[in-house]
PLY file of the C-alpha trace (Angstrom):
ply
format ascii 1.0
element vertex 128
property float x
property float y
property float z
element edge 127
property int vertex1
property int vertex2
end_header
-88.48 -22.04 10.60
-87.49 -25.85 10.59
-87.93 -28.70 8.11
-91.30 -29.64 9.43
-92.82 -26.19 8.16
-91.31 -26.98 4.66
-93.17 -30.47 4.75
-96.34 -28.83 6.09
-97.56 -26.42 3.18
-94.17 -24.44 3.14
-93.11 -27.09 0.33
-94.56 -25.10 -2.22
-92.62 -22.08 -1.51
-89.25 -24.25 -1.15
-89.97 -25.70 -4.42
-90.44 -22.57 -6.23
-87.57 -20.79 -4.73
-85.37 -23.79 -5.70
-86.65 -23.92 -9.16
-85.64 -20.32 -9.55
-82.34 -20.72 -8.40
-81.34 -23.96 -10.13
-83.83 -24.25 -13.22
-84.44 -27.80 -12.04
-87.82 -28.98 -13.00
-90.79 -28.98 -10.71
-92.36 -32.38 -9.49
-95.45 -32.72 -7.46
-96.95 -35.61 -5.74
-100.65 -35.97 -6.49
-103.36 -37.97 -4.60
-106.03 -40.25 -6.25
-108.37 -37.10 -6.84
-105.51 -35.35 -8.67
-104.67 -32.86 -5.97
-100.94 -32.02 -5.32
-100.16 -32.92 -1.81
-96.22 -32.22 -1.99
-93.91 -30.17 -4.35
-90.15 -30.28 -5.10
-87.48 -29.98 -7.53
-85.86 -33.07 -9.30
-82.79 -33.51 -11.39
-83.70 -33.95 -15.11
-83.77 -37.50 -15.20
-85.78 -37.91 -12.22
-83.38 -39.82 -10.12
-82.89 -37.40 -7.26
-85.41 -34.80 -6.07
-84.81 -32.06 -3.39
-87.08 -30.75 -0.59
-86.90 -30.07 3.16
-85.36 -33.63 3.50
-82.45 -32.62 1.37
-81.70 -34.96 -1.51
-84.20 -37.92 -1.85
-83.65 -40.90 -4.13
-86.53 -41.66 -6.46
-87.27 -44.82 -4.56
-87.84 -42.88 -1.29
-89.73 -39.81 -2.68
-93.21 -41.13 -2.00
-92.44 -41.74 1.69
-92.30 -39.39 4.73
-91.17 -40.24 8.15
-91.46 -43.80 7.29
-95.12 -43.56 5.95
-96.48 -43.25 2.72
-97.30 -39.84 1.43
-100.86 -38.54 0.93
-99.99 -38.30 -2.95
-98.24 -41.21 -4.87
-98.42 -40.11 -8.32
-95.21 -38.48 -8.95
-95.03 -36.19 -11.96
-93.59 -32.96 -13.49
-95.72 -29.65 -12.81
-95.84 -26.20 -13.59
-94.70 -23.13 -11.67
-98.27 -21.69 -11.93
-99.75 -24.94 -10.42
-97.32 -24.91 -7.58
-97.90 -21.29 -6.99
-101.64 -21.88 -6.81
-101.04 -24.35 -3.99
-98.63 -22.28 -2.20
-101.36 -19.67 -1.99
-104.04 -22.43 -1.09
-101.97 -23.73 1.45
-101.27 -20.07 2.98
-105.04 -19.28 2.75
-105.70 -22.48 5.01
-103.13 -21.58 7.81
-100.34 -23.58 6.64
-96.54 -22.05 6.84
-96.01 -19.67 3.98
-92.07 -18.74 4.39
-90.59 -15.77 2.70
-87.93 -15.87 0.09
-85.68 -14.72 3.08
-86.84 -17.79 5.23
-86.39 -20.40 2.51
-82.77 -19.11 1.61
-81.89 -19.28 5.43
-83.30 -22.84 5.61
-81.43 -23.77 2.24
-78.24 -22.55 3.55
-78.54 -25.00 6.78
-79.05 -27.84 4.39
-75.88 -29.46 2.91
-77.58 -30.90 -0.07
-79.86 -27.78 -0.76
-77.03 -25.27 -0.48
-75.05 -27.55 -2.82
-77.27 -27.30 -5.85
-78.08 -23.64 -4.95
-74.28 -22.92 -5.14
-73.93 -24.77 -8.41
-76.41 -22.57 -10.11
-78.91 -23.18 -12.93
-78.66 -26.66 -14.24
-79.48 -26.70 -17.99
-81.72 -29.70 -19.28
-79.91 -32.25 -21.32
-80.04 -31.76 -25.18
-82.72 -34.17 -26.92
-81.59 -37.28 -28.02
-81.46 -37.68 -31.53
0 1
1 2
2 3
3 4
4 5
5 6
6 7
7 8
8 9
9 10
10 11
11 12
12 13
13 14
14 15
15 16
16 17
17 18
18 19
19 20
20 21
21 22
22 23
23 24
24 25
25 26
26 27
27 28
28 29
29 30
30 31
31 32
32 33
33 34
34 35
35 36
36 37
37 38
38 39
39 40
40 41
41 42
42 43
43 44
44 45
45 46
46 47
47 48
48 49
49 50
50 51
51 52
52 53
53 54
54 55
55 56
56 57
57 58
58 59
59 60
60 61
61 62
62 63
63 64
64 65
65 66
66 67
67 68
68 69
69 70
70 71
71 72
72 73
73 74
74 75
75 76
76 77
77 78
78 79
79 80
80 81
81 82
82 83
83 84
84 85
85 86
86 87
87 88
88 89
89 90
90 91
91 92
92 93
93 94
94 95
95 96
96 97
97 98
98 99
99 100
100 101
101 102
102 103
103 104
104 105
105 106
106 107
107 108
108 109
109 110
110 111
111 112
112 113
113 114
114 115
115 116
116 117
117 118
118 119
119 120
120 121
121 122
122 123
123 124
124 125
125 126
126 127
């Protein structure tokens, strides 16, 4: 599997796997109808995001291959919602990578490998 598989439906499996390894929050890009179009993890201050492209700064997260993404509403989401989208994407014939395939892909990406090797990232303490 290559990056394009993880940008055409496989993003949901990748985001869930990264979330499980890092405890980074899950984010989704939603369209005008409230449908999630893409999933990723992001750091706790929503400055950097991680998906098949590697590390993506917040200013570029709504762009894919130089064009605006189908979804432009970026917001934190839940494991349950990403799982539901993963299952829906698989039923529609989109790539449905296994954990083993996701792990192999993450090992090839310097930024993904870096955050996975760092391990769980705790959320910052609430500000007083």
